[in-house]
C-alpha positions in Angstrom: 117.6 129.1 62.9 119.8 129.6 65.8 121.0 133.1 64.5 117.6 134.3 64.5 117.4 133.4 68.2 120.4 134.8 69.0 119.6 138.2 67.6 116.2 137.7 69.6 117.8 137.0 72.8 120.9 139.4 73.2 119.8 142.0 70.9 123.6 142.9 69.4 122.5 146.1 67.6 122.0 149.6 69.1 119.5 150.5 66.7 116.1 148.8 67.0 115.4 149.3 63.0 118.7 147.4 62.2 117.9 144.8 64.9 114.4 144.0 63.3 116.0 144.0 59.7 118.5 141.7 60.7 115.7 139.3 62.3 113.6 139.7 58.9 116.5 138.7 56.8 117.2 135.5 59.2 113.5 134.6 58.9 113.5 135.3 55.0 116.8 133.3 54.5 114.8 130.4 56.2 111.7 130.6 54.3 114.3 130.4 51.2 115.7 127.5 52.4 112.8 125.5 53.2 111.5 126.6 49.8 114.3 125.2 48.2 113.6 121.7 49.1 110.1 122.2 47.6 111.6 122.9 44.0 113.1 119.4 44.1 111.8 116.3 43.1 109.9 115.8 46.4 107.2 117.7 45.1 106.0 115.4 42.2 103.5 118.4 40.6 105.4 120.4 38.2 102.6 123.0 38.3 103.0 123.1 42.7 106.9 123.6 41.9 106.5 126.5 39.9 103.9 128.0 42.4 106.9 127.4 44.8 109.0 129.4 42.6 107.1 131.8 42.3 106.4 132.4 45.8 110.5 132.1 46.3 111.0 135.1 43.8 108.3 136.6 45.8 110.4 136.4 49.2 113.6 137.7 47.5 111.5 140.5 46.3 110.2 141.3 49.4 113.6 141.2 51.2 114.8 143.3 48.5 112.3 145.9 48.6 112.2 146.3 52.2 115.8 146.9 52.2 115.9 149.4 49.6 112.9 151.1 50.9 114.8 151.9 54.1 117.8 152.7 52.6 116.1 155.2 50.3 114.1 156.7 53.3 117.7 157.3 55.2 119.3 158.6 52.3 116.4 161.5 51.7 116.1 162.1 55.2 120.0 162.6 55.6 119.9 164.8 52.4 117.0 166.8 53.6 118.9 167.7 57.1 121.7 168.5 55.1 120.1 170.7 52.8 118.1 172.6 56.1 121.7 172.9 57.4 123.0 174.4 54.5 119.8 177.1 54.3 120.3 177.7 58.1 123.9 178.4 57.2 123.2 180.6 54.5 120.2 182.7 56.3 122.9 183.4 59.4 125.6 184.8 57.0 123.4 187.1 55.4 121.9 188.5 58.3 125.2 189.0 59.8 126.7 190.6 56.5 123.3 192.7 56.7 124.5 193.7 60.6 127.9 194.5 58.8 126.7 197.0 56.3 125.3 199.4 58.8 
């Protein structure tokens, strides 16, 4: 809880996306920590514990899915830019070579 407050108040990351992902991590971690208490004998009904367990798995899947989405999006953007830069350099070289032939 304190680390989420620290992240929200001081904003230690330069990139706002990284800042938001870190706050999201902290909130997910806090929710999952609280859900672990609901999977003990404090909740007498096994059906309710099963529902809490499924919600816990959903929180983990949401966290992992969010990070994988942004990871792959970043990789594809960087790959696209690299390919575009290579194509532009190849076009420049071919134009330069055509000018040398004359």
